[in-house]
C-alpha positions in Angstrom: -11.8 1.1 42.0 -11.4 4.2 44.2 -14.0 6.1 42.2 -16.5 3.3 42.7 -15.7 3.1 46.5 -16.1 6.9 47.1 -18.7 7.4 44.3 -16.4 10.1 42.7 -17.8 11.5 39.5 -21.3 10.3 40.2 -24.3 12.3 41.3 -25.2 11.4 44.9 -29.0 11.5 45.5 -28.4 12.9 49.1 -26.6 16.0 47.7 -28.6 18.9 46.4 -27.1 20.1 43.1 -27.5 23.8 42.1 -27.1 25.0 38.5 -25.5 28.4 38.9 -25.4 29.1 35.2 -21.6 29.3 35.0 -21.2 31.2 38.3 -19.6 29.9 41.4 -21.5 29.1 44.6 -19.4 29.0 47.7 -19.6 29.7 51.5 -18.7 33.1 52.7 -15.4 34.2 54.1 -15.0 34.9 57.9 -12.5 37.6 58.7 -11.1 36.8 62.1 -9.3 40.1 62.6 -10.8 43.2 61.2 -9.5 46.6 62.5 -12.0 48.4 60.3 -12.7 49.0 56.6 -14.2 51.5 54.2 -12.7 54.5 56.1 -14.0 53.2 59.4 -11.5 52.5 62.2 -12.8 50.3 65.0 -10.3 51.9 67.3 -11.5 55.4 66.7 -12.8 57.4 69.6 -15.5 58.7 67.2 -16.7 55.2 66.2 -20.5 55.1 65.8 -23.1 52.3 65.4 -23.7 53.6 61.8 -20.0 53.1 61.1 -20.1 49.5 62.2 -23.3 48.9 60.2 -21.6 50.5 57.1 -18.8 48.0 57.3 -21.1 45.0 58.0 -23.3 45.8 55.0 -20.4 46.4 52.6 -18.3 43.3 53.4 -20.5 40.7 51.7 -19.9 42.4 48.4 -16.4 40.8 48.6 -17.6 37.5 50.0 -17.1 38.2 53.7 -20.2 37.1 55.6 -18.9 37.3 59.2 -16.1 39.1 61.0 -14.6 39.6 64.4 -13.9 43.3 65.0 -10.6 44.1 66.6 -9.4 47.2 68.4 -5.7 48.0 68.2 -3.7 49.0 71.3 -5.6 51.9 72.7 -6.5 53.7 76.0 -8.8 51.7 78.3 -11.6 54.2 77.7 -11.5 53.4 73.9 -11.9 49.7 74.7 -14.8 50.3 77.0 -16.6 52.6 74.7 -16.1 50.8 71.4 -16.7 47.2 72.8 -19.9 48.5 74.3 -21.0 49.8 70.8 -20.4 46.3 69.3 -22.3 44.8 72.3 -25.2 47.2 71.7 -25.4 46.3 68.0 -25.3 42.5 68.7 -28.0 42.8 71.4 -30.2 44.8 69.0 -29.8 42.2 66.3 -30.6 39.4 68.8 -33.7 41.2 69.9 -34.9 41.6 66.3 -34.7 37.8 65.9 -31.2 37.7 64.4 -29.4 34.4 64.3 -27.6 33.9 67.5 -26.3 30.3 67.7 -22.8 31.5 68.7 -21.1 31.6 72.0 -20.1 35.0 73.4 -18.7 35.9 76.7 -18.3 39.2 78.3 -16.6 40.0 81.6 -15.3 43.0 83.6 -11.8 43.2 85.0 -11.0 44.5 88.5 -10.0 47.9 86.9 -13.5 48.2 85.3 -12.5 47.6 81.7 -14.7 45.3 79.7 -13.5 42.3 77.7 -15.5 40.6 75.0 -14.8 37.4 73.0 -16.6 35.7 70.2 -16.4 32.3 68.5 -18.5 33.0 65.5 -16.8 36.0 63.9 -18.2 38.5 66.3 -20.6 40.4 64.1 -22.9 39.3 61.4 -24.0 41.1 58.3 -27.8 41.1 58.4 -28.1 42.2 54.8 -31.0 44.6 54.0 
């Protein structure tokens, strides 16, 4: 009776079925707090755009398709510098026609430090 009501065990014509040949098809993981990976520390005073891209390109290998980069307790100068690197990368992706259906806010405090928040995982892997 329940199976009939909810059509459990039946193919639904509105659902697209994909034969993965024994493999699993699933949505990607979103890492909500990533301090870095692959030898890259997002709190490093030597962080570069290439470092961020290295992490973004490597994460999908393990199923992570989005992440929100985090910076551990640091000097204000590190926050300003590294958050601006992430902002620069996001803007360049947006200008290249990257998917930007997220909400991002950026603001400056009275002391001049910059804050950034994201609701979509912060940075996206653009693949190759």
